[in-house]
C-alpha positions in Angstrom: -23.3 7.7 33.2 -20.9 8.6 30.3 -22.4 7.9 26.9 -20.6 5.2 24.9 -19.2 6.7 21.6 -20.4 5.2 18.4 -18.1 3.0 16.4 -16.9 4.1 12.9 -19.7 3.9 10.4 -18.6 2.3 7.2 -22.1 2.7 5.7 -22.2 6.5 6.0 -22.5 7.9 2.4 -19.5 9.9 1.2 -19.9 13.5 0.1 -18.5 15.4 -2.9 -15.5 17.6 -2.0 -16.6 20.8 -0.3 -15.9 24.1 -2.1 -13.5 25.4 0.5 -11.4 22.2 0.6 -11.2 22.3 -3.2 -9.6 25.7 -2.9 -7.1 24.4 -0.3 -6.2 21.4 -2.6 -5.8 23.7 -5.7 -3.5 26.0 -3.8 -1.5 23.5 -1.8 -0.9 20.8 -4.4 1.1 22.9 -6.9 3.3 24.5 -4.1 3.9 21.1 -2.5 5.0 19.7 -5.9 7.2 22.7 -6.6 9.2 22.3 -3.5 9.6 18.6 -3.9 10.7 18.4 -7.6 7.4 16.8 -8.7 6.0 17.1 -12.2 2.8 15.7 -13.8 1.8 15.4 -17.4 -1.8 14.8 -18.3 -2.8 13.3 -21.7 -5.2 15.5 -23.8 -7.6 12.6 -24.0 -8.2 12.9 -20.3 -8.9 16.6 -20.5 -11.6 15.9 -23.1 -13.5 13.3 -21.0 -17.0 14.6 -20.2 -18.6 13.3 -17.1 -17.0 11.3 -14.3 -14.3 8.7 -14.6 -12.6 6.1 -12.5 -9.0 7.0 -11.5 -6.5 4.2 -10.8 -3.2 5.2 -9.4 0.1 3.8 -8.2 0.8 4.5 -4.6 4.2 5.3 -3.0 3.9 8.4 -0.9 1.6 11.3 0.0 2.9 13.0 -3.1 0.5 10.8 -5.2 -2.4 12.8 -3.9 -0.9 16.2 -4.8 0.0 15.0 -8.3 -3.4 13.7 -9.0 -5.0 17.0 -7.8 -2.7 19.0 -9.9 -3.0 16.7 -12.9 -6.8 16.9 -13.2 -7.5 20.5 -12.1 -9.9 22.2 -12.3 -11.8 18.9 -11.8 -11.8 17.1 -8.4 -12.2 13.6 -7.3 -13.4 11.5 -4.3 -10.8 9.2 -2.7 -10.9 5.6 -1.5 -8.7 5.5 1.5 -7.7 3.1 4.3 -10.2 3.3 7.2 -7.6 4.4 9.7 -6.9 7.5 7.6 -10.4 8.6 8.5 -9.0 9.3 12.0 -8.3 12.8 10.7 -12.0 13.3 10.8 -14.0 15.9 8.9 -11.1 16.8 6.6 -11.0 13.3 5.1 -14.7 13.3 4.7 -14.7 16.8 3.3 -12.4 16.0 0.4 -14.6 13.1 -0.6 -13.0 10.3 1.4 -14.6 6.9 1.5 -13.2 4.3 3.9 -12.0 0.8 3.0 -10.9 -2.0 5.2 -7.8 -3.3 3.4 -7.7 -6.7 1.7 -11.2 -7.7 2.6 -13.9 -9.1 0.4 -16.5 -6.5 1.4 -18.9 -4.7 -1.0 -19.6 -1.6 1.1 -16.8 0.5 -0.5 -17.7 -0.8 -4.0 -21.3 0.4 -3.5 -20.0 3.8 -2.3 -17.8 4.1 -5.5 -20.6 3.2 -7.8 -23.1 5.6 -6.1 -20.5 8.3 -6.2 -19.9 7.9 -9.9 -23.5 7.2 -11.0 -25.6 9.3 -8.7 -23.3 12.1 -7.7 -21.8 12.2 -11.2 -18.3 12.7 -9.8 -15.0 11.0 -10.4 -13.4 8.7 -7.9 -9.7 7.8 -7.3 -8.6 4.4 -6.1 -5.1 3.1 -5.2 -5.7 -0.6 -6.1 -2.4 -1.8 -4.6 -3.9 -0.7 -1.3 -0.6 0.1 0.3 2.5 2.2 -0.2 5.0 0.3 -2.4 7.5 -1.6 -0.4 10.4 -2.0 -2.9 9.6 0.4 -5.7 7.9 -2.3 -7.8 4.2 -3.2 -8.4 2.4 -5.2 -5.8 -0.5 -7.7 -6.2 -3.9 -6.3 -7.2 -7.5 -7.3 -6.4 -8.7 -9.6 -9.1 -12.1 -7.9 -9.3 -11.0 -4.5 -10.6 -12.1 -5.3 -14.2 -15.6 -6.2 -12.9 -15.8 -2.9 -11.0 -14.9 -1.0 -14.1 -17.5 -2.8 -16.1 -20.2 -2.0 -13.6 -19.2 1.6 -13.3 -19.4 2.0 -17.0 -17.2 5.1 -17.2 -13.7 5.8 -18.7 -10.8 4.5 -16.6 -7.8 6.9 -16.1 -4.4 5.7 -15.1 -2.0 7.7 -12.9 1.5 6.2 -13.0 4.2 7.8 -10.9 8.0 7.3 -10.7 10.4 8.8 -8.1 7.8 9.1 -5.4 9.0 5.9 -3.8 12.7 6.7 -4.2 12.1 10.1 -2.6 10.4 8.7 0.5 10.4 4.9 0.7 8.0 3.2 3.1 10.8 1.7 5.1 12.4 5.1 5.8 10.1 8.1 5.0 12.6 10.7 6.2 14.9 12.3 5.3 13.6 12.9 1.7 16.1 11.7 -1.0 15.3 14.9 -3.0 14.9 13.1 -6.3 12.8 14.3 -9.3 9.3 12.8 -9.3 7.2 12.3 -12.4 3.6 11.2 -13.0 1.8 10.5 -16.3 -2.0 10.6 -16.3 -3.6 9.0 -19.3 -6.8 7.2 -20.4 -6.4 3.5 -19.9 -9.8 2.3 -21.0 -12.3 4.5 -22.9 -16.0 4.5 -22.2 -16.6 2.6 -25.5 -14.0 0.0 -24.5 -15.5 -0.5 -21.1 -18.7 -1.5 -22.8 -17.1 -3.8 -25.4 -14.2 -5.4 -23.5 -14.7 -8.2 -21.0 -14.0 -7.8 -17.3 -11.0 -10.1 -17.8 -9.6 -8.1 -20.7 -9.9 -4.9 -18.6 -8.3 -6.6 -15.6 -5.4 -7.7 -17.8 -4.9 -4.1 -19.1 -4.9 -2.8 -15.6 -2.4 -5.4 -14.4 0.0 -4.5 -17.2 -0.4 -0.8 -16.5 0.8 -1.2 -12.9 4.0 -3.0 -13.8 6.9 -0.7 -12.9 10.4 -0.7 -11.3 11.4 2.7 -9.8 15.0 1.6 -9.2 15.4 0.7 -12.8 13.8 4.0 -13.8 16.2 5.9 -11.5 19.3 4.3 -13.0 18.2 4.7 -16.6 17.3 8.4 -16.0 20.5 9.0 -14.1 18.7 10.7 -11.2 21.3 10.7 -8.4 20.5 11.3 -4.7 23.0 12.8 -2.4 21.1 11.8 0.8 23.7 10.6 3.3 21.1 8.3 4.9 19.7 6.7 1.8 20.1 3.1 3.1 18.5 3.8 6.5 15.8 1.2 7.1 16.6 -0.8 4.0 17.0 -3.9 6.2 13.2 -3.8 6.8 12.6 -5.1 3.3 15.9 -6.9 2.7 15.7 -9.1 5.8 17.4 -12.2 4.5 21.2 -12.5 3.8 21.9 -14.0 0.4 25.4 -15.0 1.6 24.7 -17.0 4.7 20.9 -17.4 4.3 20.1 -16.1 7.8 16.9 -14.2 8.3 16.3 -11.1 10.4 20.1 -10.5 11.0 20.3 -7.6 8.5 20.8 -4.0 9.5 21.5 -0.8 7.7 22.5 2.8 8.4 23.8 5.7 6.3 24.7 4.2 2.9 25.5 0.7 4.1 23.6 -2.6 4.6 25.1 -5.6 6.4 24.5 -9.0 7.9 25.3 -9.4 11.6 25.5 -13.1 11.3 28.2 -13.4 8.6 29.5 -9.9 8.3 28.7 -9.5 4.6 28.4 -5.8 3.8 27.0 -3.7 0.8 27.0 0.0 -0.1 24.2 1.8 -1.8 25.4 4.3 -4.4 23.7 7.5 -5.5 21.7 5.6 -8.1 20.4 3.3 -5.3 22.4 0.3 -6.6 24.1 -2.1 -4.1 27.7 -3.1 -4.4 29.5 -5.6 -2.1 32.1 -4.1 0.2 33.6 -7.4 1.4 31.6 -9.9 -0.8 30.9 -10.5 -4.4 27.6 -12.3 -3.6 24.1 -10.7 -3.3 22.1 -8.5 -5.5 23.0 -5.0 -7.0 19.3 -4.4 -7.9 17.1 -4.0 -4.8 13.9 -5.5 -6.4 15.9 -8.6 -7.4 16.8 -9.1 -3.7 13.2 -8.5 -2.7 11.8 -10.9 -5.3 14.4 -13.5 -4.2 13.1 -13.3 -0.7 9.5 -13.8 -2.0 10.7 -16.9 -3.9 12.2 -18.3 -0.6 8.9 -17.8 1.2 7.1 -19.5 -1.7 9.3 -22.5 -1.3 8.3 -22.8 2.4 4.7 -22.5 1.5 4.8 -25.2 -1.1 6.8 -27.5 1.1 4.4 -26.9 4.0 7.1 -25.7 6.4 6.0 -22.1 6.7 4.8 -21.1 10.2 5.0 -18.0 12.3 3.8 -17.2 15.8 4.2 -14.4 18.3 2.4 -12.4 21.0 0.7 -9.2 19.9 -0.6 -6.1 21.5 -4.1 -5.5 20.1 -5.2 -1.9 19.3 -8.7 -1.3 18.0 -9.5 1.6 15.6 -12.7 2.5 17.3 -13.8 5.6 15.4 -12.6 8.9 13.9 -13.5 10.6 17.2 -11.9 8.1 19.6 -9.1 6.9 17.4 -7.1 3.8 18.6 -7.6 2.2 21.9 -5.5 -0.5 23.6 -7.9 -3.4 23.5 -5.8 -6.3 24.9 -3.3 -9.0 24.0 -3.3 -12.2 22.0 -1.1 -15.0 20.6 -1.0 -15.3 16.9 -0.2 -18.3 14.7 0.1 -17.9 10.9 0.3 -21.0 8.8 -1.6 -22.9 6.1 -4.8 -22.3 8.2 -4.4 -18.5 7.9 -4.2 -16.3 11.0 -5.4 -17.7 14.3 -5.6 -15.5 17.4 -6.3 -16.5 21.0 -6.2 -14.0 23.9 -8.2 -11.4 25.7 -9.7 -8.3 23.9 -12.0 -5.8 25.6 -11.9 -7.9 28.7 -13.4 -11.0 26.9 -11.9 -14.2 25.5 -10.7 -13.5 21.9 -10.7 -16.3 19.5 -10.4 -15.4 15.8 -9.4 -17.2 12.7 -8.9 -15.4 9.3 -8.6 -18.3 6.8 -6.1 -17.9 3.9 -9.0 -17.5 1.4 -10.2 -14.3 3.2 -7.1 -12.2 2.6 -5.1 -12.0 -0.6 -2.6 -9.7 1.1 -2.1 -8.0 4.5 -1.6 -4.4 5.4 1.7 -3.9 7.3 3.1 -0.8 8.9 6.8 -0.4 10.0 6.8 1.3 13.4 3.2 2.4 13.0 2.6 5.8 14.6 5.9 5.4 16.5 4.4 2.5 18.5 6.0 -0.5 16.8 5.7 -2.9 13.8 2.1 -3.8 13.2 -0.3 -5.4 10.8 -4.1 -5.1 10.7 -6.9 -7.6 10.7 -10.3 -6.5 9.7 -13.5 -8.0 11.1 -17.1 -7.0 10.6 -17.2 -4.0 12.9 -13.6 -2.8 13.2 -10.0 -3.1 12.3 -7.6 -4.6 14.8 -4.0 -3.4 14.6 -1.7 -6.2 15.9 1.6 -5.0 17.2 4.4 -7.6 17.3 5.9 -8.0 20.8 8.8 -10.3 20.2 9.4 -11.0 16.5 12.2 -8.8 15.0 11.7 -7.3 11.6 9.2 -9.9 10.5 6.6 -7.8 8.6 8.0 -8.1 5.1 8.1 -11.9 5.3 4.6 -11.9 6.7 3.5 -9.8 3.7 5.0 -12.4 1.4 3.6 -15.3 3.3 0.0 -14.1 3.2 0.2 -13.5 -0.6 2.0 -16.8 -1.3 -0.5 -18.8 0.8 -3.4 -17.2 -1.0 -1.8 -17.9 -4.4 -1.0 -21.5 -3.5 -4.4 -22.3 -2.0 -6.8 -20.0 -3.9 -5.5 -18.5 -7.1 -3.8 -21.7 -8.3 -7.0 -23.6 -7.6 -8.9 -21.2 -9.8 
């Protein structure tokens, strides 16, 4: 009888980066940056820090990793990463990877971080937004970051990047836009301040540090992109037409974005600004359009009219060795009660409810691994990736809805 493989072990203690993978990082990172117009500037105060520190970084592309490696050399860091990234096996563990199930209120990863810093005396990097940026602006953060910093008791270093998102946006990773990328690494909270400031004050400083707008930065810097496909995939985040109000009728290709319902059309220039081709309505600044859509979802949530349902194909991230397995199918409803799933998974009845209070955001993936649009739902022993079967281009609205429901029911109550 074939032995059943073990599930992914979230409790396995992470290790410090191995010496040979350190060498790989130190050699690969500078070359990768060189060929991608990436630059990093590290504040002298960071160089002077003795002992481990906690690194907080913006997150827009794989370039973030290379820039951090280059920026803190010859020191190294461990990495908090999404659990499915551990499918790459020993390499992720060898560079000091520690898995996290996104947007869950677990303490396992927090314990790993604290042990890593206090017992192993090694720095640790976190991407607090827990996702690649969707529109070149900051996303919501976990409200407990200040508390984590207080307990860690070490300096907090901020890594803030611009251009990484513009070069390779989440909604269209390729082709690269070939734009200059810049990162600044600086001390956000000193060790003395960690001891004297309250968790709330540290949290506030962190929240302010993450505020950014890459599209505004690009226009102000005058960094043009000559990419002929710069608007490819833009419809994935700009899904609602500001002219006719229809949702999920937007499409884009080349340098144009248009609405199939009313025919309104826009062109994206080399500074990523939108200009109406046959309409004077809409938004020239992409984050303004994106934030308008969020406001529209917020109105639905407040009015109690928001509801989504579809059928999903369920894939289970079983382990680093096994990877993803097709586990079954389910019907999902998302409303003021959170996510409710009913179906069959692993040959058994599948009934799961994730209340609004359990998730302040949701991890979404456009065409994940080439298998379709998906979002993941974490449970105690695994992460289920839910692939939408019928809904067209719904992920960005789902992302907004989870966050707005949480704000409406949880954060506003607090």
